[in-house]
N, C-alpha and C positions, 0 to 999 in steps of 0.2 A: 541734334542735327546730323552729327557724324554717324550716328547709328541708323537713322532712318532715310537720309538723303540717298545713299547708295541704292536702296530699293526703288526709289522713284526714278533715279537716273539710269541705273543699270538693269532694272527689272526686265524691260522689253528685250534687251540684248541677251540676257540670260534665258529668257523664254525661248528665243530662237535656238540657243545652244541646247536647252533641255530637250528640244525636239530632235536633236542630232546625236545624243549621247546615251549611254547605258545609265538610266536614272537610278537603278539600284546601286551601282558602283558610285555614282555621283553622290547619292545619299550617304553612303559609307564615308567617303572622303569629306563630305560636308560636315557631318556630325563629329567625325574624328578631329577635324580641324578646329571646330569651335570648342571641343573638349580640351584639346591641347592648348589652345589660346587661353581658355579659362584657367587651366592649371598654371599656365605661365603668369596670368594675372594674380592668382593666389600667391604664387611665389613672390611677386612684386609687393603684394600687400604685407608680407612678413619681413620685408627688407626696407632699407631706407631709399630704395630705388623707385618707389612709387611717387611719381610726379604728375603734374597736370598733363604733360605731354604723353606720359604712359597711359593715363586714363583716356586721352583723346585717341591715341593709337589703338587701344583696346576697343573703343567704341567704333572706330572706323573699320577695323578688321572684322568685328562681329557684324557690322552693318553690311560689309561686302559679302560675307559668307551667307548672311540671311537673305540678301538679294538674289543669290543663286538658289538658296534653299526653297524659296516660295514656289517657283515654277517646278522644281524637282519634286517637292513635297506634293504638289497637286497632280503631277504626272504619274507618280508611283502607284497609288491605290487602284486606279482603274486598270492597271496592268497586273494586279494581283487577284482580283475577283472576277467571276464570270459576268458577262455583259448583262445577263438577266437581273443581277443584283446591283447594277450601277446606281440606281436611285438611292438605295440604302447606303452604298459606299460613300456617295457624295454627302448624304445627310450625316452619317457618322463621322466623316472626316471634318466637316464643318463644325459639328458639335464638339468633337475632340479639341479642335483648334481654339474655339471660343471659350470652352470651359477651362482649358489650360491658361488662356490669357486672363481669365477672371481669377482662378484659384492660385496660379503661380505667384503673383505678387503678394497675395494674402499669406500663403505658406512661406514665401521668402521673408516677409516681414516678421512673421512669428519665429522663424528660425534665427533671424538676425537678433531678435529680442532675447531668444533663449541661449544662443551659443556665440553670438557675435558675427560681424560681417565677413570676416575671413573664413570662418568655419562654414558659414552659409554658402559662400562662394565655392568652397571646396565640395560641399554636398551637391551644388548645382552642376559642377564639373563631373562629379561621379555619376550623375543621372544620365549623362550621354553614353556611358560605357555599355549598359545593357542594350541600348538602341543600336550601337555599332556592332555589337556581337550578334544580335538578332538579325540584323540586315544581312549578315554573312550567310545565313541559312535560308533566306527568302529567295524564291525563284519568281522573277517577273517575266511576263510575256513580252515579246517584241512589240514595238509600236504597231498598231493596226494600220494596214495600208488602206488608203482611201481611193475612191474612184475619181475624186476631184484632182485637178492638176495642182500639185504642190510645188511652189517655187524652189528651185534647187540652190540658188545663190543666197548668201546670208542677207544681203541688203534687200533682195526681192522678198524673202520670207519676212523680214522685219516690216517692210512696207505693207505686205499682205496682212500681217497681224494688226497693224494700225488701221488699215482699211476695214478689216473685219470688226474691230472694236467700234469704229464710228458707224458702221452699217448695222450693227446689232446692239443697240443701247440696252 
């Protein structure tokens, strides 16, 4: 619950924020944050400080970071590829996300079996490092301007997004 509820509760707010920030930089901060938090959790697993509260705190922290990651992750690829390739970008992004959701737990389970939970968690934290480094070398285009009137206020943009979601099932 602590890991998934923030996406449900905060996702729409972070969606509005993602429309207003540099998504490349947000991705760097996002992945670096989850990397550091995971390394912190690894440290807790090697000490006697690992408690139910620590696990709950880790779950909540990664849930909050993930709730920002979703809109940022979906906003970045279209700013990297030419508009003519957008169909392929969307398909590859969705494929990548779904394959990783399928294979990640399988690989994690095999790694836990082979080297133990703490080492597997350490490897998971290490996997964020190349992403953070690579994002530092990526150049993303600015958000495309639209001819439609875009609400300038935060609440107006949030309401506009909710309306759009209900009008376009």
